[in-house]
C-alpha positions as CSV (number, residue, x, y, z in Angstrom):
1,X,-5.8,-11.6,22.8
2,X,-3.1,-10.2,20.6
3,X,-4.1,-8.1,17.6
4,X,-4.1,-10.2,14.4
5,X,-1.1,-9.6,12.2
6,X,-1.1,-9.4,8.4
7,X,1.3,-12.4,8.2
8,X,-0.5,-15.8,8.2
9,X,2.5,-17.6,9.8
10,X,2.5,-15.1,12.7
11,X,-1.3,-15.5,13.2
12,X,-0.9,-19.3,13.2
13,X,1.9,-19.0,15.8
14,X,-0.3,-16.8,18.0
15,X,-3.2,-19.2,17.7
16,X,-0.9,-22.1,18.7
17,X,0.4,-20.3,21.8
18,X,-3.2,-19.6,22.9
19,X,-4.2,-23.2,22.3
20,X,-1.2,-24.5,24.2
21,X,-1.7,-22.2,27.1
22,X,-5.4,-23.3,27.4
23,X,-4.4,-27.0,27.7
24,X,-3.8,-28.2,31.3
25,X,-1.6,-31.0,30.0
26,X,0.5,-28.6,28.0
27,X,0.9,-26.3,30.9
28,X,2.0,-29.2,33.1
29,X,4.5,-30.3,30.5
30,X,5.9,-26.8,30.2
31,X,6.2,-26.6,34.0
32,X,8.0,-29.9,34.2
33,X,10.4,-28.9,31.5
34,X,11.1,-25.6,33.3
35,X,11.7,-27.5,36.5
36,X,14.1,-29.9,34.8
37,X,16.0,-27.0,33.3
38,X,16.2,-25.3,36.7
39,X,17.3,-28.6,38.3
40,X,20.1,-29.0,35.7
41,X,21.4,-25.5,36.3
42,X,21.4,-26.1,40.0
43,X,23.3,-29.4,39.5
44,X,25.9,-27.7,37.4
45,X,26.3,-24.9,39.9
46,X,26.8,-27.4,42.7
47,X,29.3,-29.4,40.7
48,X,31.2,-26.2,39.9
49,X,31.3,-25.3,43.7
50,X,32.6,-28.8,44.5
51,X,35.2,-28.4,41.9
52,X,36.3,-25.0,43.2
53,X,36.5,-26.5,46.8
54,X,38.5,-29.5,45.5
55,X,40.8,-27.2,43.6
56,X,41.3,-25.0,46.6
57,X,42.1,-28.0,48.8
58,X,44.6,-29.4,46.3
59,X,46.2,-26.0,45.9
60,X,46.6,-25.6,49.7
61,X,48.1,-29.1,49.9
62,X,50.6,-28.3,47.2
63,X,51.4,-24.9,48.8
64,X,52.0,-26.6,52.2
65,X,54.2,-29.3,50.6
66,X,56.2,-26.5,48.9
67,X,56.6,-24.7,52.2
68,X,57.9,-27.9,53.8
69,X,60.4,-28.4,51.0
70,X,61.8,-24.9,51.7
71,X,62.5,-25.9,55.3
72,X,59.7,-24.0,57.0
73,X,58.7,-25.5,60.4
74,X,55.1,-26.6,61.0
75,X,54.7,-23.6,63.3
76,X,55.8,-21.2,60.5
77,X,53.5,-23.0,58.1
78,X,50.5,-22.8,60.5
79,X,51.3,-19.1,61.2
80,X,51.3,-18.4,57.4
81,X,48.0,-20.2,57.0
82,X,46.4,-18.3,59.9
83,X,47.7,-15.0,58.5
84,X,46.3,-15.8,55.0
85,X,42.9,-16.8,56.6
86,X,42.7,-13.6,58.6
87,X,43.3,-11.6,55.4
88,X,40.6,-13.6,53.6
89,X,43.2,-15.0,51.1
90,X,42.3,-18.6,51.7
């Protein structure tokens, strides 16, 4: 157990922490809250990755449309895409 402090508020807080940690119900609630927070972070990360993928796809579609507008042939466009993929640019 922690050494008692001179401050009554700190001592009360220390006692509350020990009481909470000794309660099975409280530990389960804390575990559930931590899991919910972890799940939320995971959901946000997955949403971010989907957004990046969607943005990359839309960007490629616009780039290809621009290439077509400049008069490049489909073969030239495909060659440019292959070259970008081989360099890790796409």
